[in-house]
C-alpha positions as CSV (number, residue, x, y, z in Angstrom):
1,M,0.0,-0.1,0.0
2,A,1.5,3.3,-1.1
3,Q,1.9,6.0,1.6
4,Q,0.2,9.3,0.8
5,F,2.3,12.5,1.4
6,T,0.6,15.9,1.9
7,E,2.4,18.9,0.6
8,V,2.7,22.0,2.9
9,R,4.0,25.4,1.7
10,K,6.9,26.3,3.9
11,E,9.2,29.4,4.0
12,C,12.6,29.6,5.7
13,P,12.9,32.4,8.2
14,T,16.7,32.7,7.4
15,C,16.9,32.9,3.7
16,K,13.2,33.4,2.8
17,Y,13.3,30.5,0.4
18,S,9.8,29.0,-0.2
19,W,9.0,25.5,-1.3
20,L,6.4,22.7,-1.1
21,D,7.4,20.2,1.6
22,K,6.0,16.8,1.3
23,Y,8.4,15.0,3.6
24,G,7.9,17.1,6.7
25,K,11.6,17.8,7.3
26,N,12.5,20.6,9.9
27,E,15.2,21.9,7.6
28,C,15.5,24.4,4.7
29,P,16.6,22.6,1.5
30,K,18.5,25.7,0.4
31,C,20.4,26.9,3.4
32,L,20.1,23.8,5.6
33,H,19.0,25.8,8.7
34,P,16.5,24.3,11.0
35,L,13.0,25.9,10.6
36,M,11.9,26.1,14.2
37,G,13.6,25.6,17.6
38,G,15.3,22.4,18.4
39,G,18.7,24.1,19.2
40,A,20.3,22.4,16.3
41,V,23.5,24.0,15.0
42,P,23.2,25.0,11.3
43,K,25.3,23.1,8.9
44,R,26.1,26.3,6.9
45,Q,25.8,30.0,7.4
46,P,23.7,31.9,4.9
47,G,25.9,32.6,1.9
48,E,28.5,29.9,2.7
49,V,29.2,27.5,-0.1
50,S,31.2,24.9,1.9
51,T,31.4,23.5,5.4
52,F,35.0,22.5,4.8
53,K,37.0,25.6,5.8
54,S,40.5,26.5,4.9
55,K,42.5,29.6,5.6
56,A,43.0,31.9,2.7
57,S,46.7,31.6,3.2
58,D,46.6,27.8,2.9
59,A,47.6,27.0,-0.6
60,C,47.8,23.2,0.0
61,E,51.5,23.1,-0.7
62,S,53.6,20.0,-0.5
63,A,57.3,19.3,-0.3
64,S,59.3,16.4,-1.7
65,G,62.6,15.6,-3.6
66,D,65.8,17.6,-3.9
67,C,65.6,21.1,-5.4
68,P,68.6,22.5,-7.1
69,K,68.0,25.8,-5.3
70,G,68.4,24.1,-1.9
71,G,66.3,21.9,0.3
72,Q,63.1,20.1,-1.0
73,H,60.9,21.1,-3.8
74,T,57.9,23.2,-2.6
75,W,55.1,22.2,-4.9
76,K,52.3,24.7,-5.5
77,F,49.9,24.4,-8.4
78,G,52.0,21.5,-9.9
79,K,55.2,23.6,-10.0
80,C,58.2,24.1,-7.7
81,S,57.9,27.7,-6.3
82,K,61.7,27.9,-6.0
83,C,63.2,26.5,-9.2
84,G,60.0,26.3,-11.4
85,A,60.3,22.6,-12.3
86,G,57.1,20.9,-13.2
87,E,55.8,18.3,-10.7
88,G,56.3,14.8,-12.3
89,Y,58.7,15.9,-14.9
90,G,61.9,15.6,-12.8
91,K,61.8,11.8,-13.2
92,T,64.1,10.3,-15.8
93,I,62.3,8.1,-18.4
94,S,64.3,5.3,-20.0
95,P,64.2,5.4,-23.9
96,G,61.4,3.3,-25.4
97,S,59.5,3.2,-22.0
98,S,56.7,5.3,-23.4
99,K,54.7,4.8,-26.6
100,H,56.9,7.3,-28.6
101,G,60.2,7.2,-26.7
102,L,62.1,10.4,-25.9
103,C,62.7,13.6,-28.0
104,S,66.2,14.6,-29.0
105,D,66.5,16.8,-25.8
106,G,65.8,13.9,-23.5
107,Q,62.3,15.0,-22.6
108,K,58.9,13.8,-24.0
109,H,57.9,14.7,-27.5
110,A,55.5,17.6,-27.9
111,F,53.2,16.5,-30.7
112,K,51.2,19.0,-32.6
113,F,49.3,18.1,-35.8
114,G,50.9,14.7,-35.8
115,K,54.4,15.9,-35.6
116,C,56.8,16.7,-32.7
117,S,57.4,20.4,-32.7
118,K,60.9,20.0,-31.2
119,C,62.4,17.2,-33.4
120,G,60.0,16.7,-36.3
121,K,59.3,13.0,-35.6
122,A,55.9,11.8,-36.9
123,E,53.4,10.7,-34.2
124,F,52.0,7.7,-36.2
């Protein structure tokens, strides 16, 4: 037997959002604030987009390896902020280990329109 839900028009006192509530929840679906009493702590403040808070100065940096400028590489946005090396490109790749091997400068090929723009080797 199917359960019947009655729809009730509700309005949030915090953000003034209005909706038809058929489940009878005591929470605004937009700002997640409780509608009445209960002493519950709201999950988000009005205008907040996340409950995971980080400081503005926290750039989620990491450190690893040996930087030629001294100490460890400090990775920020995939690049060492001291020497400018790209994260992941400091590893040596043995020739023939990838599909196309290495370019004449010892790095990966840079294919553009089916040809390496550095050495001219065809991609296919």
